[in-house]
N, C-alpha and C positions, 0 to 999 in steps of 0.2 A: 331814392327819389330826390331827397333834399340835395344830395351831392350832384345829381344830374342837373337839377335846376340851377344850382349855384354855378356849375361848370358852363351851362348854356349862357347864363347872364354874364358871367365873367368874360366869355368870348366876345360878347357884344360890347362890353366896357373896353376891352383891349382894342377892339376895332376902332372905337371912337378916339382912342388915345394914340393910335399907331403912328400918326404923323406929328405928334407933339413930343419931341425928344426930351424936353425938360420937364414934362409932366410927371408928377409922382404917381406910382402905381396905386390903384384903388382896389381893395379886395372886397369881393361880394360876400356878404354874410346874411343869410335868410333867418328870419325869426317867425315864430308862430303868433299870429294876431290874437289878441285877447278877446276880440269880438268875432263870433262865428261868421257873421255876414261879410266880414272883410276878407274871407277866403281862407286858404290853407297855409299860405306862406306870404311873407311881406319882405320887401327890401327897401332900404332908404339910400341906396347907392347913388341916386341922382343928386343928392345934396352935396357930397364931397366933390362930385364931378363938375358941378355948376360953374365954380369960379375958374377952373382950368379951361373949360370949354367956352367961357364967355356967354353962357346962356342961363336962364333961370331954371331951377330944378325941374319944373313941370315940362319945359321944352326938352330937357335932357331925357326925362322919363319917356316922353313920346318918341324921341329918336331911338332909344334903346328898344322899345317895343316894336319899332319898324324893322329892326335888323336881327333881333334875337331869334334863334332857332330852338324852340322849346322841344323837349323830348315828348314822346308819346305818353299820354296820360294827363296832359294839361288841357283843361277845358277852356279857360279864358284867363286873361290878365288885363287889369285896368289900373288907372291912376287915381289916387285919392289925395285930397289935400294939396299941399304945395309940391308934391312929387313922389309920394310913396307909391311903390309898385306892389299891387296885391295880386296874388296868383291863386287861381281856383283850379283844383284838379277834377277830373272826371270822377263820377261816382265809382268807387271801388278802385281808384287809381293807385292806391298805396297798399292794397290788401295782399299783394304777393309777398310782403314782408313776412307774413306768417310762414310761408314756405322756407324763406331764408332762415328764420329762427329755428325751425325744426331741423334744417340741414346742419346748422352750426351748433346747435345745442348749447352746452356749457360755454362755448367760445363766443356766443353772440354778444357783440358789444365790446369784445376784448381786442387788444392789439398784440400781434405776435411779432416781437422784436428782440432777437437775440443780442443785438448791439445797442439796446436801450441804455439810457443814462444810469450809472451806478449811484445808488443812494444808501448812505449809512443811516438807518432809522433806529435811534435809541429811545427806548421808552420803559416805563415802570421804574427801574433802577432804585427800588425801595431799599433803604438801609437794612442790612442783614442782622438787625437787632431784635426782630420780632415778626409776628405774622403780618401779612398784607391786610390793610384795612380797605374799606369800600372806596375811598378816594384813590388809592393805588389801583383798585379794580377798574375804575372809570378810565384812568390813563392807559391801563393794559388793553381794555377793549377798543379804545380809540386808536391806539398804536397798531394793534393787530389788524383792525379793519382798514386803516390807512395803508398798511403794508399790502393787503390784498388788493385794494383799489389801485395803488400805484403799479403793482405787478400786472394787473389786468390791463393797464394802459401802457405796457411796454417797458417800464422801469425795471432795472435789476436791483432788487431791494435786499439789503443785508440787515437783518433784525438783531439788535444788540442790547444787552443788559449790562450796565456798569455796576459792579459790586463795590460799594464803599466799605471795604474791609480794612481800612486804616484809619487812624485818628482816635480822638478821645472816646467816641461812642463805643468803640470795641473794648476799650479798657473798662468802661462802665458795665458793659455786657458781661465781660469776664468776671468782674467783681461780684455782680449780681448772682451769677451762676455759682461761684465759689461759696458765697454765703448760703445759698440753698443747699449746696452739697454738705456743708457743715451742719446745717439744720437737720438734714436727713440722717445724719449720724447721731442725732440726739443732742447736739451742742446748742447752747444758748447763743443767739446772735442778735445783733441790732441791725435792722434793715433800714438804711438811710433813705431819705426822700429822693436822692439823686439816682437811686438804683431803679432798674426796670421792674415794674410790678407785673402781675399776670401769672396765671398757672403755667404758661408755656415755659417760663424760666425753671419751674420745678420739674417739668417734663424733660428739659434738656439736662438738668442735674442728674435726674434718675437715669437717663440714657448713658451719660458718661460713667456713672458708677456701675452700671450694668456691664460695662466693657473693661473698666480699669479699677484697680484697688485704691481706696481712699488714702491709704498710708503713703502711696507713691507721690501723691500731690502734697501731703504734709511735709515730706522731706525736701521738696523743691525750694529753691530761692524764690522769694515773692515775685520778682519780675518774670522769672522763667515760668512759674506756675500760671501767672495771669496770661502770658503769651500762649501757653499750651491750651489753657481753657478757652481763651479767646478764639483760637483757631478751630477748636472742636465745636464751640458754640455757633460760630459763623457757619460752619459746615451743616450743623443741625438746622439752623434757621433757613439756609439756602435750600436745603432739602424740602423743608416745609413750604417755602415760597414756590419752588418749582412744582410741587404737588398741587398747590392752589392754582397756579397758572395752567397746569395740565388739565385740571378739572374743568377749565373753560376752553380747552382746546388751543391754548397758546403755547407756542414753542419758539425758542430763539436760535439763531444761527451761532451766536457766540455770547458767552458770559465772560466779561472782561474784568479782571481783578485790579483794583486800585493799588493794592499792596505790591503787585508785580512792578508797577511803575517806580516805586521807591526802591525795591530790592534790586532792580536792574540798573539803577542809577539814572533813569530817564528824567526824573524830576531835577536832580542835581545838574545833569547835562543841560537841561533847559535853562536853568538859572545862569549857568556858566556862559551859555550862548548869548543870553540877553545882556550879561555883563560885558562880553566882548563887543557887542553891538552898541554899547553905551546907552542901553535902554533901562538900566537900573541905577538908582542913586540912593544915597542915604538922606532921609528927610522925615518930616512929620506931617501928619494929616490934620485937617481942621476937624472940629467936633462934628458929630453926625447932624445932618440937616433935619429940620422938622421937629426937633425937640431940644429943650434947654438942658444942658449938662453943666451944672454949677461947679462941679469939682473936676472938670475935664483937664487932664494933664497931658499935653502932647508928648509922645514918645518917639524917639528916633527909630526908624525902621528902614528896611531895604525895600524901596518902592519901584514898581514897574511904571514906566512913562506911558500909561495907557491913554492919557489925555491927548497925546499926539495922534491918536488913532480914533478919536471920537468919544472917549469916555468922559464922565463928569469930573472924576478925580483920579489921581494915580492910585494904584492898588498895591498893598503889601504882598510880597512873595515869601518873606521869612519872618518868623516870630523873633522875639528878643533873644531867645535861647539858640537861634540859628536854624531851628527846624523849619521845614517848608510849611506854608499855609495850605489850606484846602484849595484855595484858588490856584496855587502853583501846580498842585497835582491835577486839577481839573483842566488847565490849559495844556499840561503835558499829555493828558489823555486825548484831547481834541487834536493836538499836534500829531499824536500817534495815529489817529484815524487818517489824517492827511497823508502821513508817510505810508500808510497801507493802501493808498491810491484813491481814497474817497475825497473828491473835490466838492461834493455836495453832501451835507449832513443835515438831518432833521432830528431835533431833540424835542421830546414831549415832557414838559415839566408841570409841576403843580403851580397853581395861580400865585402862590406866595413867593415864587421865585422870579417874578417879573422884573424886579430891580437888578437881577443878576445878569440879564441878557446882554446889556450894552457892554459890560466889562469883558465878558467872554468873547463877544464879537470883536471888540477892540483888540484884544490879545491875539485873536486869530488873524486879524488884519495885519498886525505887526509881524507875525510869524510866517504867514503864508501869502499875504497880499490879497486874500479873498475878502470880498465885501459881504456883510450880513451872513456870515457863517459862524456857527451853525444857525440854520433856520429854526426858530423856536416856536412851538405851539404850547400855549398855556391852558391847562384843563382846570375848570372850576370845581368846587367841592360838591359832594353828594350829601344831602340831608336825608337820613333814614327815618321813616315814620311807619307806624302800624295803625291803620284806620285813622290816619291824620294826626296821631299823637307821636311826638318825637320818640325814637327808639332808644332804650337805655344802653349804657355801655356794656361791653362784654367782660365777663369775669376772666375768661381765658386770656384775652388780650390785655386786660388791665385798664386801659384808658380809652379804648375805641372798639368799634364793632369789627371783628375779623371778617374779611371777605369770604372765607370758607364757610362761615355760618350762614351768610346770605345765600350763597350758591346752593348749599345743602337744602335750604328751606324752599327756595322758589325755582331752582334749576338754572343751569347755565344759559339756556336760550332766553329766559325772561330777563336775566341780568344783562346779557350782552345786547339784546334788542332795546330794552328800555334805556340803557345808558347811551344809546345812539340816537335817541329821539329828540335830542336837544343839541344846539350848538355848544361847542366846548367852552365858549366864553360865558355861558349861562349856568348859574347854579341849578342843581337838579334835585327835586324832591322825589324820592323813590319810596313808594308805599308798598310794604311787603304783602299786605293782604290784596291790594289791587293787582299786584303782579301775578297772583295765583288764580284770579277770576277767569272763568271760561265764558267770556262774553265780549261784545264788540267794544267795551270800554278798555279792554286789555289789548294794547296794540299788537303784541307778538301773537296772541291767540287769533286775533282778527286776520292777520296776514297768513299765518299758518293754516287757518281754517279754509281760506280761499284755495290754497293748494290742495288740501285734503278733499275739498268739495269737488274739484275738477277730477281728482282720482276716483271719487265715488261715482261720478257720472260715467267715466270711462269703464268702470267695473260693471255698472248697470247696462251699458251698451253691450258689453261682452256677454252678460247673462241673457240678454234679450236677443242674442244672435246677430247683432248689427255688425256687418263686415265693414271695417274702416278701410277705405280705399287709399291708394298711394297718394302721398302729399302732392305730387306733381299733377295728379288728375283732379284735384279739388278745384271747383269753380269759386274762387274767393270773391268774385265781383258781386255775389249775392248778398254780401254782408253790407247792407246799406242803411240799417236803422241807426239812429243817433247813438244808442248805447254801444253798438258794434263798432261804429266809426270812432267813438271816443276811446274804446279799448285799443283799437289799431293805432291810433295816433300816439297813445301812451307807450305802446310797445315800440313804435318807431323812435320815440324820443330817448329810449334807454341808452344807446351808445353815446349820444351827446351828453346826457346827464352824467354818465360814468366819467367821461373826459373832464367835465366841469368839476366833479367831486375830486378828481386827482389834481387838477391844476390849482384848485383853491384849497386843497388839503382839508376838505370838508366831507368826510365819509358819512356824516349824518344825513346827507342828501339821499343816500341809498335807502336808508330806513324810511325817510319821508316818502320817497318814490314808491316803495313797496306798499306802504299804507294807502297811498292814492290809487295805485293799481288794483289793490284788493278791493277798495271801495267801488271802483269802476266795474270790476268783475261782479261783485255782489249785486250792483244795480242792474247789470245786464241779466244776471241769472234770475232775478226776481220778476223781470218783465218778459222774458223770452224762454220758450221751451227749446230744448235741444233734441232730445230723443222723442220720436213720434211725429216730427214735422216732415214735410216733403223731403225725399231722399237727398237731393243735391244740397238743399239748405242745411239739412242735418249734418252732412259731411263737412260743409264749410264751418258750421258752428262748432263741431267737434274739433276741427283744426284750430279755430280761434281759442278754444279752451286749452288745448294742449300747448299752444304757443304762450298763452298767458301764464300757465303753470310753469313752463320752462323759464320764463323771465323772472317770475317770483322766486323760483328756486335759485337762479343765478344771483339775484340780489341778496337773498338770505345767505348764500354761501360766502359772499364777500364780507358779510357781517359776522360770519362764524356761527350762524344759526341754522338749525335743521329745517327741512321742508318735509314734514310727515305726510304719508299717503292716506292716513286715516286718523281721526281724533274722536 
C-alpha cells in the first residue's frame, strides 16, 4: 500500500514538473504520522516543489490533490499546516498484508538479488592467544546479525575472520605453553608476568604432550621449538574459538591467516610498491599527542606518507631491525581483500581501536583510491554483573570472563538477543541472573513467549476442531479494533525497518522491533478473544496471529535466535 501511494503521488509530482526542463527531480517519501488523527501516511513533498513551481507549499499540495489518482483503499487526503499531505485509508485498507506475509513466509521483507553488492564483512578477529571473552562475543553477535540483515536486503556478504598469528604475542604464547610443559614434567619454573595466565595454557600444554614426546622438544633449537609450539598453540586456541562461535551458531566463510601474508611475501611486496611510488621515506615521528614524554628520543624509521591521504601523522611500516610493523601487515591484508574483488569492506572492531581507523583508511586511499574503506563499526564493552554486582574474573581465562562460560550458563539465545538490545556505541551491562528470568523483564523471553503463545492458540484451535480456512478466503477487513490495526501497521513496517537496519548498519533495530511487536501482540491478546468468537472474525484473528508469529520468527532468525513453539 505504501508503495502504491508513493507511486500515485509521484505521478502527480512528475505531472506538475513535466514542462519544467530545468527543475530537479523530487522524490516522494511517505512517513507514518506520530499522531493517529493525522491519518495513516503523510508527505511533505509540497515543500521542495514550492520554489520550483513559484507557489507556496499549501497551493502545491492543493494542486497535487486535484490531479493525484489514489489507489483503491484510500478514504481521504487533506492538507495540514503549511502544506503537509495527510492520507487516511479505509478501515481495513491494509489488512491484506497478512495474506502476503503468509504467502512469502521467511522471505517477507527480504530482497532477492543475485547481483547484489559484494561486501567483505570482517568481525571478531580475536587474537589466537586465548579464549574469546564477552567483549569479543558482542562483536561476534553484532557481526553475524549484520551479515544476516545485509544478506536479507540483497547484499552478497562474505564473512571473514582475520587470524593474527604473527608477531610478538605468538612468541609470548609459545613461551607460556613451553613453561607449562616443563612444569608438567615436574621441573621448577619461574612464570614471568608477561606470560599468559589461565588454565587454558595448561590445557594446551597437556594436549601437546599427549600427542608428542617432551624429549623431542628438549632437543630442538630454542627458536625452532618456540616456532613449533607457537603453531600448535595457535591451532589449539583457534579450535577453541571456533567451538565458542559454533555454540552461538556463528560460522565464517573464511579464516584468513596473517602469517600467510608474511610467508607469501605480500607484506614485502607492499612495502616495495610504496617505495616505488615514492610514498615511503626515512624520517622521525613527533612524540605521542595527549601526554608528556620527558625522555622521548626521536628514532629514524621508514614512514608511509599517509598524511597525503588524510591521516594525522605519517605511519611507520618497518621497525629499526627492518621487520614489518603490524600496520604494514594490516594494510597488506586489506589490499588483499581489494585484490580478491571486494570494493566494499566492513570491519567490526573494539571501541579501543577508534584511533586506528583514519590511518587504515588513508592507506587504502593511497593503495586503491577508495574513500573511507574499510567502513569501520566500533563495538563498546560489555560489563558483566550478577544481580547487579560486577562479575569476577575467570580462572580458566586468567584475566577476563570467557564467552563460553556465559553461553553455557544463560544459553546462546539470551546472549545473542541481549547483546543486540543496545546500539553498539553504548556500553552494555549484562546481568547473568536477569538473562535467565522467565518473565516480561527478560527481553528474549518476552519475544519468544509471544511466538510460543501464538503456537499454543493454534494448537488449541486444532484440539477444538476449528477448521482454518484458506488464507485467500479470510475476510481481513473485519480487523478494525485499535489493537488489531496497530499490529497490522507494525507488520507492514517490517520491510522498511529491515532496509533501514541494513543501510545504517544497525541490526539492533531488529531486536527493538521484535520487542515492540511482541508488546503489541500481548496487548491484543489480553483484550480480544480469538477462539470462540464469530466464525469469520475468528478466522481473521487466527490469520493475524499466524502473520505476527511469522514476522517475529523472521526477525529472530536474523538475530540468530530461535523461535520456540512452546515454553
